[in-house]
C-alpha positions as CSV (number, residue, x, y, z in Angstrom):
1,M,111.4,115.4,81.8
2,E,111.3,112.9,84.6
3,T,112.1,114.0,88.1
4,M,115.0,112.6,90.1
5,T,112.6,111.2,92.7
6,A,110.5,109.4,90.2
7,T,113.6,107.9,88.6
8,I,114.9,106.7,92.0
9,E,111.6,105.3,93.0
10,R,111.2,103.4,89.7
11,T,114.8,102.0,89.9
12,T,114.7,101.0,93.6
13,A,111.3,99.3,93.3
14,T,112.7,96.8,90.8
15,T,115.9,95.9,92.5
16,P,116.4,92.6,94.4
17,A,117.2,94.6,97.5
18,A,113.7,96.3,97.3
19,G,112.1,92.9,97.0
20,A,114.0,91.6,100.0
21,R,113.1,94.7,102.0
22,E,109.4,94.3,101.1
23,R,109.5,90.7,102.1
24,A,111.2,91.5,105.4
25,V,108.5,94.2,106.1
26,R,105.8,91.7,105.5
27,Y,107.4,89.2,107.9
28,V,107.9,91.9,110.6
29,L,104.2,92.9,110.3
30,A,103.1,89.3,110.4
31,C,105.1,88.8,113.6
32,T,103.6,92.0,115.0
33,R,100.1,90.8,114.1
34,L,100.7,87.4,115.8
35,A,102.2,89.1,118.9
36,L,99.3,91.5,119.3
37,G,96.8,88.7,118.6
38,W,98.5,86.7,121.4
39,I,98.1,89.6,123.8
40,F,94.3,89.7,123.2
41,L,94.0,85.9,123.2
42,W,96.0,85.5,126.4
43,A,94.0,88.1,128.2
44,F,90.9,86.1,127.2
45,L,92.3,82.8,128.3
46,D,93.7,84.1,131.6
47,K,90.4,85.8,132.5
48,L,88.4,82.7,131.4
49,F,90.5,80.1,133.3
50,G,92.3,82.1,135.9
51,L,95.7,81.0,134.9
52,G,97.4,82.8,137.7
53,L,99.2,85.7,136.0
54,A,96.7,88.5,136.0
55,T,93.7,86.5,137.2
56,E,93.7,84.0,140.1
57,S,91.9,80.7,139.6
58,K,89.3,81.6,142.2
59,N,88.4,84.7,140.1
60,A,88.2,82.9,136.8
61,W,85.1,83.5,134.7
62,I,84.4,79.8,134.6
63,N,84.5,79.8,138.4
64,G,81.9,82.6,138.7
65,G,84.3,85.5,138.7
66,S,83.7,88.7,136.7
67,P,86.3,89.7,134.1
68,T,85.4,93.4,134.5
69,K,84.5,93.8,138.1
70,G,88.0,94.0,139.7
71,F,89.6,96.4,137.3
72,L,86.6,98.6,136.7
73,T,85.9,98.8,140.4
74,F,89.5,99.4,141.8
75,G,91.8,100.2,138.8
76,V,90.0,103.0,137.1
77,T,91.1,106.6,137.6
78,G,90.2,109.9,136.2
79,P,87.2,111.5,134.7
80,F,85.4,108.3,133.6
81,K,85.8,106.5,137.0
82,D,82.1,106.7,137.8
83,L,81.0,105.6,134.3
84,Y,83.2,102.4,134.5
85,A,82.3,101.7,138.1
86,G,78.6,101.7,137.0
87,I,79.2,98.8,134.6
88,A,81.7,96.9,136.6
89,G,80.6,93.3,136.9
90,A,77.5,93.6,134.8
91,A,76.9,90.4,132.9
92,W,76.5,92.2,129.5
93,A,79.8,94.0,130.1
94,D,81.6,90.7,131.0
95,W,80.2,89.0,127.9
96,L,81.0,91.9,125.5
97,F,84.5,92.2,126.9
98,M,85.3,88.5,126.7
99,I,83.8,88.1,123.2
100,G,85.8,91.1,122.1
101,L,89.1,89.8,123.5
102,A,88.5,86.3,122.0
103,G,87.3,87.6,118.6
104,I,90.0,90.1,118.2
105,G,92.7,87.6,119.3
106,V,91.5,84.9,117.0
107,A,91.1,87.2,114.0
108,L,94.6,88.5,114.5
109,M,96.1,85.1,115.0
110,L,94.4,83.7,111.9
111,G,94.9,86.9,109.8
112,I,91.2,87.1,109.0
113,G,88.7,90.0,109.4
114,M,91.6,92.4,110.0
115,R,89.4,95.5,109.4
116,V,86.8,94.4,111.9
117,A,89.5,93.4,114.4
118,A,91.2,96.7,114.0
119,V,88.1,98.7,114.6
120,A,86.8,96.6,117.5
121,G,90.3,96.3,119.0
122,G,90.9,100.1,118.5
123,L,87.6,100.8,120.3
124,L,88.4,98.5,123.2
125,L,91.9,99.9,123.5
126,V,90.7,103.5,123.5
127,M,88.1,102.6,126.2
128,M,90.9,101.0,128.2
129,W,93.0,104.2,127.8
130,T,90.1,106.3,129.0
131,A,89.9,104.1,132.1
132,V,93.4,105.2,133.2
133,L,93.4,108.9,132.4
134,P,95.7,110.5,132.8
135,P,98.3,107.8,132.1
136,E,100.8,107.2,134.9
137,N,104.0,108.2,133.0
138,N,102.8,110.6,130.3
139,P,100.3,113.5,130.0
140,F,98.2,111.6,127.4
141,M,100.1,108.8,125.5
142,D,100.3,105.2,126.6
143,D,100.5,101.7,125.1
144,H,96.8,101.4,124.5
145,L,96.9,104.2,121.9
146,I,100.1,102.7,120.3
147,Y,98.4,99.3,120.1
148,A,95.3,100.9,118.5
149,A,97.5,102.6,115.9
150,V,99.4,99.3,115.2
151,L,96.0,97.6,114.7
152,A,95.1,100.2,112.1
153,V,98.4,99.7,110.3
154,L,98.0,95.9,110.3
155,A,94.6,96.2,108.7
156,L,95.7,98.8,106.1
157,V,98.5,96.7,104.8
158,N,96.6,93.4,104.8
159,A,99.1,91.9,107.3
160,G,96.9,88.8,107.5
161,D,98.0,87.7,104.1
162,T,101.5,86.8,105.4
163,W,101.6,83.7,107.7
164,G,97.8,84.0,107.9
165,L,94.6,83.1,106.1
166,G,94.0,86.7,104.8
167,R,94.2,85.9,101.1
168,Y,91.8,82.9,101.5
169,W,89.5,85.0,103.6
170,A,89.5,87.8,101.1
171,N,88.3,85.4,98.3
172,L,85.3,84.2,100.2
173,P,82.1,85.3,98.4
174,I,80.7,87.1,101.5
175,V,84.0,89.0,102.0
176,R,84.1,90.0,98.3
177,R,80.5,91.2,98.6
178,L,81.2,93.0,101.9
179,P,84.8,94.2,101.7
180,W,84.7,95.8,105.2
181,L,84.9,92.2,106.4
182,R,88.4,91.9,105.0
């Protein structure tokens, strides 16, 4: 005897409303992917060129500024302050940070390499969270952890397939051979 839940699930999965709901969810997740990708890409562009919002032109990376020095020197609080102050302005830290911002942003915008972008982005966001412990308005939770969770969801549901190149990317021979690149 079939349970009521199984009957409801089987029935609702085949209705036109379920198809419309699934399509709407895919579009919302694609928009979320693009928005989060733009956050990473904008941070890269602003730090690279000093577009005047978070980074002044005189402090742009192309003008000799350091993308990590200001924040890691003056903005970090909490138990990891000395650790981050020690790497502030180091060339290797600047390069890793900027490559990370650009790579994560491009991957999200194009919908490719979502798993790699989610892991790298999650790691970067958790590190940024540790730089401001405790968060200003909550004992432990802030937007960095929420964004990290959203990145994981986007990778898990293949959000790059909608309005992105995810399906094409997944069919590349190297990605089929190494599925963690998906």
